[in-house]
VOGU-3710 file (C-alpha; in Angstrom, 3 decimals, decimal comma):
1> mtanqrivva> 70,163/128,499/84,363  67,384/125,348/85,117  66,904/122,432/83,443  63,641/121,311/83,818  63,576/117,371/81,389  62,095/114,672/83,644  66,358/113,387/84,584  68,704/115,529/84,569  72,249/113,402/86,189  75,211/115,929/86,653
11> vvshrlyrmp> 78,413/114,965/86,051  80,838/117,570/88,032  84,332/117,945/87,039  86,816/120,589/87,624  88,488/119,587/84,632  88,650/118,630/80,782  86,873/114,923/81,502  85,267/112,772/78,321  81,818/112,665/79,098  78,953/110,515/78,376
21> tdsvymplhv> 76,574/110,865/74,991  73,238/109,709/77,080  71,233/113,252/77,048  70,695/112,180/80,870  74,254/113,822/81,277  74,366/117,117/82,053  78,627/118,274/82,268  78,880/120,578/85,470  81,660/122,703/85,792  82,303/123,060/89,830
31> gatlhpdtlp> 84,452/125,518/91,170  83,811/128,211/87,825  84,289/131,200/90,655  87,562/129,695/91,616  88,450/128,916/88,223  86,853/131,002/85,498  88,197/129,896/82,499  88,316/126,054/83,073  85,908/124,419/81,150  83,189/127,735/79,667
41> dwvqdnegen> 81,395/126,415/77,890  79,852/123,631/79,995  77,154/124,590/83,334  78,557/126,242/85,161  78,221/126,186/89,434  78,689/129,779/89,900  75,189/129,755/88,178  71,595/131,755/90,192  71,662/130,516/93,848  75,307/128,734/94,974
51> isdrngkyse> 78,868/128,709/97,407  80,231/127,966/94,514  83,435/130,502/96,459  83,738/126,959/98,825  83,863/124,213/96,573  87,726/124,029/97,598  86,363/121,998/100,986  83,180/121,757/99,641  84,388/119,358/96,713  81,209/118,106/94,731
61> ltglywlwkn> 78,350/119,061/97,119  79,330/122,793/95,624  78,117/121,046/92,386  74,831/119,204/94,649  74,320/122,887/96,156  73,039/124,311/92,173  71,148/121,034/91,348  69,018/121,499/94,202  69,208/125,949/94,265  68,529/125,632/90,999
71> cdaeyiglvh> 67,125/122,179/88,528  64,458/121,605/87,707  64,017/118,345/87,161  61,368/115,933/87,804  64,409/113,268/88,778  67,757/115,082/89,730  71,447/113,141/89,981  74,461/114,201/91,152  77,092/111,501/89,787  81,234/111,830/89,064
81> yrryfatrsw> 83,726/112,706/85,821  85,780/109,655/86,776  83,235/107,940/88,617  79,184/106,474/87,363  76,275/104,190/87,298  77,058/100,906/86,177  74,451/99,109/83,499  72,786/95,901/84,743  73,093/94,597/81,823  75,459/91,400/81,230
91> lgrrahdrfg> 76,292/92,537/78,198  76,956/96,336/78,830  79,118/95,411/81,789  81,249/94,095/79,698  81,640/96,775/77,309  85,609/96,923/75,747  85,048/101,082/76,038  84,423/101,641/80,446  81,710/104,917/78,955  79,949/102,257/76,843
101> riiggeelaq> 79,381/100,753/80,448  78,096/103,792/81,767  73,772/103,663/82,600  72,077/104,825/80,080  69,004/106,681/80,146  66,329/104,989/78,894  67,228/102,089/81,662  67,834/104,925/83,765  63,984/105,215/83,513  63,306/102,152/84,072
111> vlqnadvvvp> 65,299/101,331/86,814  63,654/104,654/88,301  59,924/103,307/88,021  60,400/101,416/91,058  62,226/103,852/92,968  62,907/106,997/94,384  66,650/107,544/95,422  69,267/105,125/93,683  72,454/104,015/95,818  75,896/103,271/94,731
121> hrrnyvietv> 75,666/99,328/95,982  77,885/99,864/99,810  81,189/99,322/99,726  81,794/96,685/102,603  84,938/97,792/104,735  85,173/94,619/106,574  88,282/94,991/109,661  86,721/98,215/109,593  83,883/100,429/111,416  82,339/103,544/109,635
131> hshyahtlpa> 83,513/105,606/112,018  87,176/103,261/113,326  88,672/103,893/109,193  87,828/107,453/108,947  89,172/107,675/112,257  92,269/105,391/110,831  93,027/107,672/107,728  91,007/111,460/108,814  91,385/113,370/111,063  88,888/112,047/113,602
141> ehldvardii> 87,620/115,482/115,870  85,099/115,909/112,975  83,177/113,266/113,187  82,765/114,171/116,976  82,125/117,594/115,881  79,410/116,409/112,828  77,575/114,125/116,029  77,288/117,431/117,844  75,990/119,321/115,581  72,951/116,076/114,593
151> qelypqylaa> 72,251/116,541/119,005  71,474/119,712/119,162  69,805/119,712/115,508  68,822/116,748/114,512  68,547/114,327/117,345  65,654/111,857/116,062  68,542/110,961/113,385  72,109/110,690/116,832  70,913/106,958/116,596  70,600/106,471/113,182
161> fdkmmggtta> 74,203/107,717/113,483  75,794/106,448/116,041  74,631/102,731/114,391  76,436/104,602/111,227  79,454/104,324/112,540  79,461/101,259/114,578  78,528/99,533/111,374  81,449/98,529/108,295  79,050/99,216/105,327  78,192/101,338/104,051
171> hmfnmfimrr> 76,564/103,823/100,502  79,944/106,009/99,919  80,914/108,283/96,779  78,001/110,950/97,059  76,819/109,902/94,370  73,414/109,047/94,182  69,144/109,897/92,210  67,019/111,070/93,964  63,508/112,501/92,607  63,637/116,606/93,337
181> dlladycawl> 61,776/116,467/96,644  63,784/114,496/97,965  66,980/115,655/97,135  65,797/119,033/98,294  64,979/117,364/101,953  68,033/115,748/102,133  70,242/119,279/101,265  68,470/121,307/103,799  68,638/118,942/105,919  72,918/118,188/105,255
191> fpilfeleqr> 73,797/121,247/104,688  72,901/123,383/108,055  75,302/120,640/109,431  78,100/121,209/107,071  78,203/124,861/107,218  77,828/124,369/111,506  81,231/122,048/110,849  82,626/124,937/109,319  82,149/127,484/112,045  83,475/124,690/114,402
201> tddsaydsfn> 86,400/123,820/112,769  89,787/125,438/113,086  91,537/124,427/109,795  93,467/127,124/109,334  97,217/125,483/109,350  94,698/123,002/107,183  96,508/121,762/103,187  94,543/121,480/100,344  93,520/117,671/100,061  92,622/118,246/104,668
211> lrypgrisem> 90,633/121,381/103,789  87,550/119,055/102,008  86,473/117,609/105,013  83,152/119,199/104,896  82,920/116,940/101,828  84,338/113,640/103,799  81,741/113,909/106,036  78,800/114,234/104,045  79,223/110,773/102,245  79,254/109,233/105,972
221> lldvwlseql> 75,961/111,512/106,591  74,236/110,361/103,697  72,733/106,861/105,391  71,281/108,140/108,322  69,237/110,965/106,331  68,415/107,575/104,201  67,676/105,604/107,823  64,451/107,782/107,967  63,475/107,261/104,955  63,162/104,310/104,228
231> rqgvrvtelp> 60,666/104,104/107,632  58,472/106,772/106,143  58,135/103,692/102,925  60,692/105,213/100,318  61,872/102,868/97,810  65,409/102,685/97,286  67,727/101,091/95,161  71,698/100,017/94,639  73,066/100,081/91,725  76,801/99,531/90,925
241> vvspepvdwp> 79,275/101,690/90,288  82,287/102,292/87,136  85,655/103,801/86,944  86,081/105,287/83,175  90,008/104,583/84,107  91,318/101,461/85,748  91,488/101,477/89,984  94,689/101,375/91,714  94,075/98,802/94,191  97,141/98,504/95,469
251> akisgflnak> 97,886/101,848/95,922  94,446/102,057/98,194  94,805/98,539/99,857  99,314/99,932/100,182  97,593/103,557/101,769  94,664/101,596/103,797  97,024/99,267/105,610  99,390/102,594/106,092  96,907/103,824/107,746  95,393/101,753/110,319
261> fcgkkygksf> 99,016/99,896/110,943  101,532/102,415/110,780  99,705/105,475/112,294  99,759/107,088/108,620  96,821/108,658/107,638  96,069/110,241/104,244  97,711/112,891/102,553  96,146/111,824/98,592  92,851/110,496/96,992  93,201/107,735/96,148
//
């Protein structure tokens, strides 16, 4: 199956959830091979060339892979059923219905007149570097192995990787909208790193939460790839992020503090 309209933003989900009504949004069932009867009326990530059966490790990236191989839109985006790009409109961002705060296709088309890539506003870790935050909350060896792989496959990106790891801000969430040729370039760069990371990691004893390390490592790699695109003149712009559900900030802050000061790594998502 292909989508050949000008802008397609896939909303990846593994369960039934309310979707935006704007025509640019396409519900995409990820992990469809593993759970074929969950969302039969949605676009399935096991149609065409796919890695749907690896969703337990790659999470939303099975949706990204499907888009890379099967979507023909001029601009292709990836968002999550509980996390979207928000409108820049002052009034829209204060809509009582949180779905009213999601950017619509008309506004998005205007944004893309002056951008080749759209990413979320940077997350600022303030008292942590990107590397130390990951190391406090998740197994740090994943980053070490990823660095080795980049050094071997893409040595020209190693300095950017080290700079990103030592910084305190990053574009997170595996959310973006890109020109199709740029998304293809990104995926052709990203997936060989992740496939090799999987080969070099003994994850036989991991639980379902920790098995998702390829998806988490990929969040660290977007800015590494973007560094080269910016050098070549690719236009990147940021948009705010909105969740249809209120964020549980006490749980997030408590989890972070327990990881940083008590050595208790994350065992669930917040």
